TIROLO-681442 format. One record per atom (N, C-alpha, C): residue number from 0; atom name; residue in one letter; z negated, x, y; chain. Coordinates in pm, 1 decimal. Layout:
<nodes>
[node NUM; "CA"; "A"; [Z; X; Y]; "A"]
...
</nodes>
This chain:
<nodes>
[node 0; "N"; "M"; [1656.9; 629.9; 456.9]; "A"]
[node 0; "CA"; "M"; [1659.8; 542.1; 312.5]; "A"]
[node 0; "C"; "M"; [1551.1; 682.9; 241.7]; "A"]
[node 1; "N"; "S"; [1449.1; 586.9; 181.7]; "A"]
[node 1; "CA"; "S"; [1359.8; 676.7; 87.6]; "A"]
[node 1; "C"; "S"; [1403.2; 737.2; -17.8]; "A"]
[node 2; "N"; "K"; [1366.9; 860.8; -75.3]; "A"]
[node 2; "CA"; "K"; [1398.2; 913.6; -196.0]; "A"]
[node 2; "C"; "K"; [1415.8; 830.1; -307.1]; "A"]
[node 3; "N"; "R"; [1321.2; 739.1; -326.2]; "A"]
[node 3; "CA"; "R"; [1335.2; 644.9; -467.4]; "A"]
[node 3; "C"; "R"; [1469.3; 519.9; -434.4]; "A"]
[node 4; "N"; "L"; [1509.6; 508.6; -335.3]; "A"]
[node 4; "CA"; "L"; [1611.5; 453.2; -310.7]; "A"]
[node 4; "C"; "L"; [1749.1; 490.0; -295.5]; "A"]
[node 5; "N"; "R"; [1721.8; 618.6; -259.3]; "A"]
[node 5; "CA"; "R"; [1855.5; 715.4; -280.7]; "A"]
[node 5; "C"; "R"; [1876.5; 738.6; -454.9]; "A"]
[node 6; "N"; "D"; [1760.7; 739.9; -517.6]; "A"]
[node 6; "CA"; "D"; [1795.2; 773.7; -678.9]; "A"]
[node 6; "C"; "D"; [1848.4; 684.3; -697.3]; "A"]
[node 7; "N"; "I"; [1796.6; 527.7; -656.4]; "A"]
[node 7; "CA"; "I"; [1860.8; 403.9; -762.3]; "A"]
[node 7; "C"; "I"; [1991.9; 367.1; -703.7]; "A"]
[node 8; "N"; "A"; [2014.7; 435.0; -577.8]; "A"]
[node 8; "CA"; "A"; [2148.9; 400.6; -547.1]; "A"]
[node 8; "C"; "A"; [2242.5; 518.5; -608.1]; "A"]
[node 9; "N"; "V"; [2211.2; 604.3; -643.4]; "A"]
[node 9; "CA"; "V"; [2278.9; 722.1; -697.6]; "A"]
[node 9; "C"; "V"; [2343.3; 661.6; -862.2]; "A"]
[node 10; "N"; "R"; [2248.5; 615.8; -905.6]; "A"]
[node 10; "CA"; "R"; [2224.6; 548.5; -1067.5]; "A"]
[node 10; "C"; "R"; [2301.4; 420.3; -1057.8]; "A"]
[node 11; "N"; "N"; [2300.8; 342.1; -961.0]; "A"]
[node 11; "CA"; "N"; [2368.3; 245.4; -951.6]; "A"]
[node 11; "C"; "N"; [2552.5; 285.8; -911.5]; "A"]
[node 12; "N"; "L"; [2611.3; 382.0; -865.2]; "A"]
[node 12; "CA"; "L"; [2724.4; 391.0; -830.5]; "A"]
[node 12; "C"; "L"; [2753.5; 504.4; -932.6]; "A"]
[node 13; "N"; "Y"; [2716.8; 508.5; -1044.1]; "A"]
[node 13; "CA"; "Y"; [2741.2; 603.2; -1156.9]; "A"]
[node 13; "C"; "Y"; [2865.9; 520.8; -1217.3]; "A"]
[node 14; "N"; "K"; [2956.3; 585.4; -1281.8]; "A"]
[node 14; "CA"; "K"; [3060.8; 516.6; -1360.1]; "A"]
[node 14; "C"; "K"; [3088.4; 586.0; -1452.0]; "A"]
[node 15; "N"; "P"; [3114.6; 538.3; -1608.5]; "A"]
[node 15; "CA"; "P"; [3141.4; 618.2; -1714.6]; "A"]
[node 15; "C"; "P"; [3243.2; 729.2; -1670.4]; "A"]
[node 16; "N"; "G"; [3224.7; 852.5; -1761.7]; "A"]
[node 16; "CA"; "G"; [3326.6; 967.9; -1728.5]; "A"]
[node 16; "C"; "G"; [3346.1; 1032.8; -1633.5]; "A"]
[node 17; "N"; "Q"; [3207.9; 1001.6; -1520.8]; "A"]
[node 17; "CA"; "Q"; [3172.2; 1085.8; -1414.7]; "A"]
[node 17; "C"; "Q"; [3053.5; 1171.2; -1463.1]; "A"]
[node 18; "N"; "R"; [3040.7; 1264.3; -1413.8]; "A"]
[node 18; "CA"; "R"; [2868.8; 1343.1; -1408.4]; "A"]
[node 18; "C"; "R"; [2797.2; 1312.9; -1302.0]; "A"]
[node 19; "N"; "L"; [2676.2; 1247.9; -1341.3]; "A"]
[node 19; "CA"; "L"; [2582.4; 1208.7; -1285.5]; "A"]
[node 19; "C"; "L"; [2518.7; 1297.0; -1163.7]; "A"]
[node 20; "N"; "P"; [2503.9; 1286.2; -1027.0]; "A"]
[node 20; "CA"; "P"; [2492.8; 1366.7; -935.9]; "A"]
[node 20; "C"; "P"; [2355.1; 1410.4; -962.1]; "A"]
[node 21; "N"; "A"; [2265.1; 1541.4; -901.4]; "A"]
[node 21; "CA"; "A"; [2165.0; 1603.0; -957.8]; "A"]
[node 21; "C"; "A"; [2066.2; 1510.4; -885.5]; "A"]
[node 22; "N"; "I"; [1947.3; 1492.2; -940.2]; "A"]
[node 22; "CA"; "I"; [1849.1; 1371.4; -881.3]; "A"]
[node 22; "C"; "I"; [1751.6; 1478.0; -907.2]; "A"]
[node 23; "N"; "G"; [1634.3; 1461.1; -788.0]; "A"]
[node 23; "CA"; "G"; [1545.1; 1538.0; -802.7]; "A"]
[node 23; "C"; "G"; [1433.8; 1550.1; -924.3]; "A"]
[node 24; "N"; "K"; [1408.7; 1428.6; -1001.8]; "A"]
[node 24; "CA"; "K"; [1310.3; 1425.8; -1155.7]; "A"]
[node 24; "C"; "K"; [1433.0; 1372.3; -1229.4]; "A"]
[node 25; "N"; "P"; [1372.6; 1464.1; -1337.2]; "A"]
[node 25; "CA"; "P"; [1468.3; 1406.3; -1468.5]; "A"]
[node 25; "C"; "P"; [1414.4; 1285.9; -1528.7]; "A"]
[node 26; "N"; "F"; [1525.8; 1228.8; -1634.2]; "A"]
[node 26; "CA"; "F"; [1456.7; 1128.3; -1674.2]; "A"]
[node 26; "C"; "F"; [1343.9; 1141.5; -1752.5]; "A"]
[node 27; "N"; "A"; [1205.8; 1072.5; -1746.4]; "A"]
[node 27; "CA"; "A"; [1145.4; 1079.3; -1911.5]; "A"]
[node 27; "C"; "A"; [1037.8; 944.5; -1901.8]; "A"]
[node 28; "N"; "L"; [974.8; 969.7; -2009.2]; "A"]
[node 28; "CA"; "L"; [906.8; 837.1; -2058.5]; "A"]
[node 28; "C"; "L"; [777.2; 840.7; -2017.4]; "A"]
[node 29; "N"; "K"; [677.6; 774.8; -1933.7]; "A"]
[node 29; "CA"; "K"; [541.7; 775.5; -1949.7]; "A"]
[node 29; "C"; "K"; [478.4; 782.5; -2058.8]; "A"]
[node 30; "N"; "D"; [361.0; 881.3; -2061.8]; "A"]
[node 30; "CA"; "D"; [247.0; 885.1; -2147.5]; "A"]
[node 30; "C"; "D"; [209.3; 745.5; -2195.0]; "A"]
[node 31; "N"; "R"; [181.2; 637.4; -2159.3]; "A"]
[node 31; "CA"; "R"; [144.3; 530.7; -2175.1]; "A"]
[node 31; "C"; "R"; [229.7; 408.2; -2144.1]; "A"]
[node 32; "N"; "V"; [203.8; 285.7; -2223.2]; "A"]
[node 32; "CA"; "V"; [289.4; 172.3; -2202.3]; "A"]
[node 32; "C"; "V"; [192.8; 68.5; -2114.9]; "A"]
[node 33; "N"; "G"; [225.5; -57.5; -2051.4]; "A"]
[node 33; "CA"; "G"; [125.4; -105.4; -1964.5]; "A"]
[node 33; "C"; "G"; [52.9; -219.9; -2074.8]; "A"]
[node 34; "N"; "E"; [-99.0; -279.0; -1986.6]; "A"]
[node 34; "CA"; "E"; [-168.7; -353.4; -2114.6]; "A"]
[node 34; "C"; "E"; [-92.4; -527.8; -2074.7]; "A"]
[node 35; "N"; "K"; [-62.5; -519.3; -2199.3]; "A"]
[node 35; "CA"; "K"; [-6.4; -702.1; -2198.3]; "A"]
[node 35; "C"; "K"; [-107.0; -748.6; -2341.0]; "A"]
[node 36; "N"; "S"; [-140.3; -829.5; -2286.8]; "A"]
[node 36; "CA"; "S"; [-226.4; -975.5; -2408.2]; "A"]
[node 36; "C"; "S"; [-128.1; -1054.8; -2460.0]; "A"]
[node 37; "N"; "R"; [-144.7; -1076.4; -2566.4]; "A"]
[node 37; "CA"; "R"; [-38.3; -1129.9; -2688.7]; "A"]
[node 37; "C"; "R"; [-101.6; -1260.8; -2663.8]; "A"]
[node 38; "N"; "V"; [11.2; -1319.5; -2705.4]; "A"]
[node 38; "CA"; "V"; [-0.2; -1497.9; -2711.2]; "A"]
[node 38; "C"; "V"; [-99.4; -1506.7; -2816.7]; "A"]
[node 39; "N"; "K"; [-204.4; -1585.0; -2739.7]; "A"]
[node 39; "CA"; "K"; [-285.2; -1613.6; -2851.8]; "A"]
[node 39; "C"; "K"; [-240.6; -1759.3; -2962.7]; "A"]
[node 40; "N"; "E"; [-234.8; -1723.6; -3134.2]; "A"]
[node 40; "CA"; "E"; [-207.7; -1792.9; -3200.5]; "A"]
[node 40; "C"; "E"; [-264.8; -1939.7; -3207.8]; "A"]
[node 41; "N"; "E"; [-210.9; -2044.7; -3247.8]; "A"]
[node 41; "CA"; "E"; [-270.9; -2201.3; -3230.1]; "A"]
[node 41; "C"; "E"; [-376.9; -2189.1; -3356.4]; "A"]
[node 42; "N"; "S"; [-479.5; -2257.6; -3360.9]; "A"]
[node 42; "CA"; "S"; [-549.1; -2258.1; -3482.4]; "A"]
[node 42; "C"; "S"; [-474.3; -2328.0; -3571.7]; "A"]
[node 43; "N"; "P"; [-497.8; -2263.9; -3715.6]; "A"]
[node 43; "CA"; "P"; [-384.7; -2326.4; -3835.2]; "A"]
[node 43; "C"; "P"; [-449.2; -2443.2; -3858.8]; "A"]
[node 44; "N"; "C"; [-529.1; -2510.2; -3886.6]; "A"]
[node 44; "CA"; "C"; [-577.5; -2623.8; -3930.3]; "A"]
[node 44; "C"; "C"; [-623.0; -2712.8; -3853.3]; "A"]
[node 45; "N"; "L"; [-591.4; -2722.1; -3720.6]; "A"]
[node 45; "CA"; "L"; [-669.3; -2790.6; -3587.3]; "A"]
[node 45; "C"; "L"; [-615.0; -2970.4; -3642.9]; "A"]
[node 46; "N"; "A"; [-523.4; -2982.2; -3680.0]; "A"]
[node 46; "CA"; "A"; [-512.8; -3112.8; -3727.1]; "A"]
[node 46; "C"; "A"; [-567.2; -3172.1; -3850.4]; "A"]
[node 47; "N"; "E"; [-585.4; -3115.0; -3955.9]; "A"]
[node 47; "CA"; "E"; [-641.9; -3114.3; -4049.6]; "A"]
[node 47; "C"; "E"; [-801.4; -3148.3; -3996.4]; "A"]
[node 48; "N"; "M"; [-843.5; -3082.9; -3939.9]; "A"]
[node 48; "CA"; "M"; [-982.1; -3063.7; -3923.5]; "A"]
[node 48; "C"; "M"; [-1023.4; -3192.9; -3836.8]; "A"]
[node 49; "N"; "S"; [-892.9; -3221.5; -3726.6]; "A"]
[node 49; "CA"; "S"; [-924.1; -3357.2; -3665.0]; "A"]
[node 49; "C"; "S"; [-938.3; -3489.7; -3732.8]; "A"]
[node 50; "N"; "T"; [-829.4; -3508.8; -3843.1]; "A"]
[node 50; "CA"; "T"; [-831.8; -3581.9; -3939.8]; "A"]
[node 50; "C"; "T"; [-962.0; -3606.2; -4032.1]; "A"]
[node 51; "N"; "L"; [-1016.8; -3482.3; -4045.3]; "A"]
[node 51; "CA"; "L"; [-1135.1; -3518.1; -4132.5]; "A"]
[node 51; "C"; "L"; [-1227.6; -3562.3; -4036.9]; "A"]
[node 52; "N"; "L"; [-1239.5; -3515.7; -3890.0]; "A"]
[node 52; "CA"; "L"; [-1356.9; -3526.2; -3838.1]; "A"]
[node 52; "C"; "L"; [-1346.0; -3706.0; -3788.7]; "A"]
[node 53; "N"; "D"; [-1254.0; -3748.6; -3798.0]; "A"]
[node 53; "CA"; "D"; [-1218.0; -3882.2; -3766.1]; "A"]
[node 53; "C"; "D"; [-1236.5; -3976.8; -3832.8]; "A"]
[node 54; "N"; "C"; [-1236.4; -3940.5; -4003.3]; "A"]
[node 54; "CA"; "C"; [-1257.3; -4033.4; -4110.1]; "A"]
[node 54; "C"; "C"; [-1408.7; -4037.7; -4116.9]; "A"]
[node 55; "N"; "W"; [-1498.7; -3893.1; -4119.3]; "A"]
[node 55; "CA"; "W"; [-1583.6; -3874.2; -4077.8]; "A"]
[node 55; "C"; "W"; [-1657.0; -3970.8; -4015.6]; "A"]
[node 56; "N"; "K"; [-1643.6; -3999.7; -3902.5]; "A"]
[node 56; "CA"; "K"; [-1688.4; -4070.4; -3779.4]; "A"]
[node 56; "C"; "K"; [-1660.7; -4229.2; -3861.9]; "A"]
[node 57; "N"; "S"; [-1574.0; -4257.6; -3863.1]; "A"]
[node 57; "CA"; "S"; [-1543.7; -4407.8; -3917.4]; "A"]
[node 57; "C"; "S"; [-1576.4; -4441.0; -4089.1]; "A"]
[node 58; "N"; "N"; [-1644.1; -4335.7; -4109.7]; "A"]
[node 58; "CA"; "N"; [-1664.3; -4392.6; -4264.7]; "A"]
[node 58; "C"; "N"; [-1838.3; -4325.9; -4267.8]; "A"]
[node 59; "N"; "N"; [-1907.7; -4301.5; -4133.2]; "A"]
[node 59; "CA"; "N"; [-2048.4; -4285.2; -4143.9]; "A"]
[node 59; "C"; "N"; [-2055.5; -4180.4; -4230.5]; "A"]
[node 60; "N"; "F"; [-2010.2; -4057.2; -4199.7]; "A"]
[node 60; "CA"; "F"; [-1987.0; -3941.6; -4242.0]; "A"]
[node 60; "C"; "F"; [-2025.6; -3918.5; -4441.6]; "A"]
[node 61; "N"; "S"; [-1930.5; -3978.4; -4444.4]; "A"]
[node 61; "CA"; "S"; [-1941.8; -3999.1; -4599.6]; "A"]
[node 61; "C"; "S"; [-1859.3; -3909.0; -4640.7]; "A"]
[node 62; "N"; "D"; [-1881.6; -3798.4; -4770.7]; "A"]
[node 62; "CA"; "D"; [-1760.1; -3755.0; -4774.5]; "A"]
[node 62; "C"; "D"; [-1691.7; -3806.8; -4905.4]; "A"]
[node 63; "N"; "I"; [-1715.1; -3898.7; -5005.1]; "A"]
[node 63; "CA"; "I"; [-1705.0; -3963.6; -5076.9]; "A"]
[node 63; "C"; "I"; [-1563.4; -4032.5; -5047.5]; "A"]
[node 64; "N"; "S"; [-1584.8; -4108.0; -4919.9]; "A"]
[node 64; "CA"; "S"; [-1480.0; -4170.7; -4901.2]; "A"]
[node 64; "C"; "S"; [-1337.0; -4118.8; -4787.5]; "A"]
[node 65; "N"; "C"; [-1356.2; -3977.2; -4781.1]; "A"]
[node 65; "CA"; "C"; [-1302.3; -3863.5; -4719.2]; "A"]
[node 65; "C"; "C"; [-1240.5; -3784.2; -4781.0]; "A"]
[node 66; "N"; "A"; [-1294.6; -3768.1; -4914.1]; "A"]
[node 66; "CA"; "A"; [-1223.6; -3680.4; -5035.0]; "A"]
[node 66; "C"; "A"; [-1122.4; -3600.3; -5015.3]; "A"]
[node 67; "N"; "S"; [-1003.0; -3698.5; -4991.6]; "A"]
[node 67; "CA"; "S"; [-881.4; -3604.9; -4956.0]; "A"]
[node 67; "C"; "S"; [-831.8; -3549.8; -4835.6]; "A"]
[node 68; "N"; "E"; [-918.3; -3605.0; -4715.8]; "A"]
[node 68; "CA"; "E"; [-934.2; -3494.3; -4612.7]; "A"]
[node 68; "C"; "E"; [-995.2; -3376.7; -4634.2]; "A"]
[node 69; "N"; "V"; [-1104.4; -3381.6; -4687.8]; "A"]
[node 69; "CA"; "V"; [-1161.9; -3300.2; -4730.3]; "A"]
[node 69; "C"; "V"; [-1089.4; -3148.1; -4815.5]; "A"]
[node 70; "N"; "T"; [-1016.6; -3240.3; -4885.7]; "A"]
[node 70; "CA"; "T"; [-935.0; -3122.5; -4987.1]; "A"]
[node 70; "C"; "T"; [-842.7; -3046.7; -4912.1]; "A"]
[node 71; "N"; "K"; [-758.6; -3155.9; -4863.9]; "A"]
[node 71; "CA"; "K"; [-657.1; -3090.0; -4738.3]; "A"]
[node 71; "C"; "K"; [-693.3; -3004.5; -4682.1]; "A"]
[node 72; "N"; "F"; [-812.0; -3025.7; -4573.8]; "A"]
[node 72; "CA"; "F"; [-883.9; -2916.7; -4480.0]; "A"]
[node 72; "C"; "F"; [-882.9; -2789.9; -4557.6]; "A"]
[node 73; "N"; "Q"; [-939.5; -2789.8; -4687.7]; "A"]
[node 73; "CA"; "Q"; [-995.8; -2673.4; -4781.9]; "A"]
[node 73; "C"; "Q"; [-850.5; -2620.7; -4784.0]; "A"]
[node 74; "N"; "R"; [-777.5; -2685.2; -4845.1]; "A"]
[node 74; "CA"; "R"; [-648.7; -2604.9; -4864.7]; "A"]
[node 74; "C"; "R"; [-597.8; -2545.6; -4744.6]; "A"]
[node 75; "N"; "C"; [-580.4; -2624.0; -4627.9]; "A"]
[node 75; "CA"; "C"; [-555.6; -2575.9; -4539.9]; "A"]
[node 75; "C"; "C"; [-628.2; -2424.6; -4511.6]; "A"]
[node 76; "N"; "L"; [-748.4; -2405.7; -4524.6]; "A"]
[node 76; "CA"; "L"; [-826.4; -2299.6; -4464.3]; "A"]
[node 76; "C"; "L"; [-802.0; -2187.3; -4556.6]; "A"]
[node 77; "N"; "A"; [-718.6; -2196.3; -4688.8]; "A"]
[node 77; "CA"; "A"; [-754.4; -2116.1; -4776.4]; "A"]
[node 77; "C"; "A"; [-632.0; -2060.4; -4732.1]; "A"]
[node 78; "N"; "K"; [-508.2; -2112.4; -4715.8]; "A"]
[node 78; "CA"; "K"; [-361.6; -2088.2; -4700.5]; "A"]
[node 78; "C"; "K"; [-383.3; -1971.2; -4544.6]; "A"]
[node 79; "N"; "A"; [-476.8; -2034.4; -4481.5]; "A"]
[node 79; "CA"; "A"; [-457.3; -1967.0; -4374.5]; "A"]
[node 79; "C"; "A"; [-563.4; -1829.9; -4361.0]; "A"]
[node 80; "N"; "R"; [-679.3; -1858.9; -4466.9]; "A"]
[node 80; "CA"; "R"; [-721.2; -1687.1; -4486.2]; "A"]
[node 80; "C"; "R"; [-623.2; -1598.8; -4544.5]; "A"]
[node 81; "N"; "A"; [-553.4; -1630.0; -4598.8]; "A"]
[node 81; "CA"; "A"; [-457.4; -1566.3; -4710.6]; "A"]
[node 81; "C"; "A"; [-358.1; -1498.8; -4594.6]; "A"]
[node 82; "N"; "N"; [-301.2; -1570.8; -4472.8]; "A"]
[node 82; "CA"; "N"; [-226.7; -1534.9; -4407.0]; "A"]
[node 82; "C"; "N"; [-281.3; -1442.6; -4367.5]; "A"]
[node 83; "N"; "K"; [-403.9; -1453.6; -4276.8]; "A"]
[node 83; "CA"; "K"; [-436.3; -1347.7; -4192.1]; "A"]
[node 83; "C"; "K"; [-472.2; -1214.4; -4259.0]; "A"]
[node 84; "N"; "G"; [-457.5; -1173.2; -4384.1]; "A"]
[node 84; "CA"; "G"; [-489.4; -1069.2; -4436.7]; "A"]
[node 84; "C"; "G"; [-352.0; -962.7; -4415.4]; "A"]
[node 85; "N"; "Q"; [-226.8; -1049.9; -4385.0]; "A"]
[node 85; "CA"; "Q"; [-124.2; -982.2; -4364.6]; "A"]
[node 85; "C"; "Q"; [-91.7; -901.5; -4262.2]; "A"]
[node 86; "N"; "A"; [-103.8; -798.9; -4238.9]; "A"]
[node 86; "CA"; "A"; [-77.4; -734.7; -4146.5]; "A"]
[node 86; "C"; "A"; [43.0; -746.8; -4025.2]; "A"]
[node 87; "N"; "S"; [19.6; -736.6; -3930.5]; "A"]
[node 87; "CA"; "S"; [113.2; -740.0; -3851.8]; "A"]
[node 87; "C"; "S"; [240.4; -612.2; -3818.8]; "A"]
[node 88; "N"; "E"; [350.4; -637.1; -3822.5]; "A"]
[node 88; "CA"; "E"; [445.6; -504.9; -3777.1]; "A"]
[node 88; "C"; "E"; [438.6; -424.4; -3600.8]; "A"]
[node 89; "N"; "R"; [398.4; -551.0; -3536.2]; "A"]
[node 89; "CA"; "R"; [421.0; -468.7; -3405.9]; "A"]
[node 89; "C"; "R"; [258.3; -430.8; -3369.7]; "A"]
[node 90; "N"; "L"; [247.4; -319.4; -3284.5]; "A"]
[node 90; "CA"; "L"; [122.0; -236.5; -3250.2]; "A"]
[node 90; "C"; "L"; [73.7; -330.8; -3102.1]; "A"]
[node 91; "N"; "T"; [-35.8; -322.0; -3071.4]; "A"]
[node 91; "CA"; "T"; [-76.5; -364.9; -2993.8]; "A"]
[node 91; "C"; "T"; [-62.2; -257.7; -2838.3]; "A"]
[node 92; "N"; "S"; [-76.1; -316.9; -2710.3]; "A"]
[node 92; "CA"; "S"; [-65.7; -189.9; -2625.1]; "A"]
[node 92; "C"; "S"; [-162.3; -81.3; -2600.6]; "A"]
[node 93; "N"; "K"; [-277.7; -133.0; -2691.2]; "A"]
[node 93; "CA"; "K"; [-383.8; -13.8; -2702.8]; "A"]
[node 93; "C"; "K"; [-374.7; 81.4; -2800.8]; "A"]
[node 94; "N"; "E"; [-334.0; 9.4; -2952.9]; "A"]
[node 94; "CA"; "E"; [-241.2; 102.2; -3067.2]; "A"]
[node 94; "C"; "E"; [-173.4; 199.1; -3005.0]; "A"]
[node 95; "N"; "M"; [-48.0; 154.3; -2900.0]; "A"]
[node 95; "CA"; "M"; [43.0; 243.2; -2835.0]; "A"]
[node 95; "C"; "M"; [13.3; 361.0; -2764.6]; "A"]
[node 96; "N"; "N"; [-89.0; 313.7; -2668.5]; "A"]
[node 96; "CA"; "N"; [-148.6; 421.0; -2611.9]; "A"]
[node 96; "C"; "N"; [-221.2; 535.9; -2645.9]; "A"]
[node 97; "N"; "E"; [-324.6; 465.9; -2793.3]; "A"]
[node 97; "CA"; "E"; [-405.2; 596.8; -2852.4]; "A"]
[node 97; "C"; "E"; [-273.4; 681.4; -2895.4]; "A"]
[node 98; "N"; "M"; [-191.6; 640.8; -2975.6]; "A"]
[node 98; "CA"; "M"; [-76.7; 713.9; -3040.2]; "A"]
[node 98; "C"; "M"; [6.7; 778.6; -2922.1]; "A"]
[node 99; "N"; "L"; [7.9; 750.6; -2836.1]; "A"]
[node 99; "CA"; "L"; [75.3; 820.0; -2723.9]; "A"]
[node 99; "C"; "L"; [-11.6; 945.5; -2667.9]; "A"]
[node 100; "N"; "K"; [-146.2; 918.1; -2688.6]; "A"]
[node 100; "CA"; "K"; [-252.0; 1041.6; -2591.8]; "A"]
[node 100; "C"; "K"; [-263.3; 1129.0; -2707.2]; "A"]
[node 101; "N"; "K"; [-216.6; 1080.8; -2824.2]; "A"]
[node 101; "CA"; "K"; [-252.2; 1217.8; -2962.3]; "A"]
[node 101; "C"; "K"; [-130.3; 1294.1; -2965.8]; "A"]
[node 102; "N"; "N"; [5.9; 1232.0; -2919.5]; "A"]
[node 102; "CA"; "N"; [120.6; 1279.8; -2911.9]; "A"]
[node 102; "C"; "N"; [183.1; 1278.4; -2776.1]; "A"]
[node 103; "N"; "P"; [164.8; 1349.4; -2681.7]; "A"]
[node 103; "CA"; "P"; [205.8; 1337.8; -2560.6]; "A"]
[node 103; "C"; "P"; [341.2; 1388.3; -2545.1]; "A"]
[node 104; "N"; "L"; [460.5; 1364.0; -2458.5]; "A"]
[node 104; "CA"; "L"; [565.7; 1390.0; -2440.6]; "A"]
[node 104; "C"; "L"; [586.6; 1546.3; -2366.1]; "A"]
[node 105; "N"; "P"; [682.2; 1625.1; -2417.4]; "A"]
[node 105; "CA"; "P"; [671.4; 1768.4; -2349.2]; "A"]
[node 105; "C"; "P"; [717.8; 1747.3; -2240.3]; "A"]
[node 106; "N"; "R"; [642.8; 1832.6; -2127.0]; "A"]
[node 106; "CA"; "R"; [685.6; 1836.8; -1997.6]; "A"]
[node 106; "C"; "R"; [774.3; 1953.7; -1971.6]; "A"]
[node 107; "N"; "S"; [848.0; 1955.2; -1893.7]; "A"]
[node 107; "CA"; "S"; [954.6; 2066.1; -1852.4]; "A"]
[node 107; "C"; "S"; [899.8; 2154.8; -1757.5]; "A"]
</nodes>
């Protein structure tokens, strides 16, 4: 049995109240996290834009007859730009790796 499998078997046999048998390496976190891409957000005004384009196409690209669609699209864009300025609470994996590089974990 390999050392890694032995370590896993020892960890799986642990019961509360018992001392954990000595294992070769101490438990430690890594100094980096895996690169994961975030799920891309859907375009916020896609529906409004498509209704505006359909209206333009059916009315020979006349702004006068599609005024309500234009205003809906402009409102949606203004709302999306206002929401875009808000910062996300979660860090990206790149930002986490930069922070971990600046503040590495002490090695024993």
